[in-house]
Each structure stands twice: as C-alpha cells, then as structure tokens.
C-alpha positions, -999 to 999 in steps of 0.1 A, spaced: -139 -373 156 -162 -384 185 -141 -413 195 -110 -391 197 -129 -364 216 -140 -390 241 -104 -403 244 -91 -367 251 -117 -362 278 -107 -394 295 -71 -385 293 -77 -351 309 -98 -368 337 -68 -392 341 -45 -362 347 -69 -347 372 -71 -381 391 -33 -382 392 -31 -347 405 -55 -358 433 -33 -389 441 -59 -415 427 -35 -432 404 -57 -463 401 -84 -441 386 -59 -424 364 -47 -457 349 -83 -469 345 -91 -437 325 -60 -441 303 -72 -476 295 -106 -463 286 -91 -436 264 -71 -464 247 -104 -482 239 -118 -450 223 -85 -445 204 -88 -481 191 -124 -473 179 -111 -441 161 -84 -462 144 -110 -486 131 -129 -459 116 -99 -445 100 -88 -479 88 -122 -485 73 -118 -452 52 -84 -461 41 -95 -496 30 -123 -481 11 -100 -457 -7 -75 -486 -14 -104 -505 -31 -109 -476 -54 -138 -459 -37 -137 -421 -39 -134 -407 -5 -144 -371 -4 -119 -350 14 -137 -326 37 -128 -302 65 -147 -325 88 -126 -354 78 -94 -335 82 -106 -321 116 -113 -357 128 -79 -368 117 -63 -339 135 -82 -348 167 -70 -384 165 -33 -375 160 -34 -349 188 -51 -373 211 -25 -400 205 2 -375 214 -17 -364 245 -20 -401 256 18 -404 254 22 -372 275 -3 -383 300 14 -415 306 47 -396 314 30 -370 335 10 -396 356 43 -414 362 59 -381 373 30 -375 398 35 -410 411 72 -404 417 65 -370 435 41 -387 460 
C-alpha cells in the first residue's frame, strides 16, 4: 500500500509540474512513480508466489485496500502520461 501511495503522490506532483510547464520534472516524477509501482508489483508477486506454493495467505481488508491502491495508481499513471502530453501540446 505504501509503494502505491508513494507512486500516486509522485504522479500528482508530476501533473502539477506539467501544469506549471516544467515537463522535465514531470517526466522525472513519472519515472519515480514507475519505480514505486515496480516495488509494489514485487510485493504483490511475492504474495502470489507464496500462495502458489501452498502457503495460506490471509485475505484481509488491508490486503484488499493495498491491491485497490495499486490498481488505481496504475490507471492514474496511464492517465497522467496522456495529460502531460496534452499540456505539452498546449504550450
């Protein structure tokens, strides 16, 4: 959940940078968000691997919340890339 939250924060900062015309910073922040998303995916993959090996993974609200954060952040990343491109074109 923390990795996805960090990624989300970076993506929103990227949008603010693009709105201010600082496209280099926006791109840098999107890349930083990508790194956070990779870390979140690693944590998710670790859980999936444990379950595939027969370990009983307790399904909790926290786990579901973390998965929700990851999925919405991935969607946000895709949208931010398009929005940043639109800001660039409008300059």
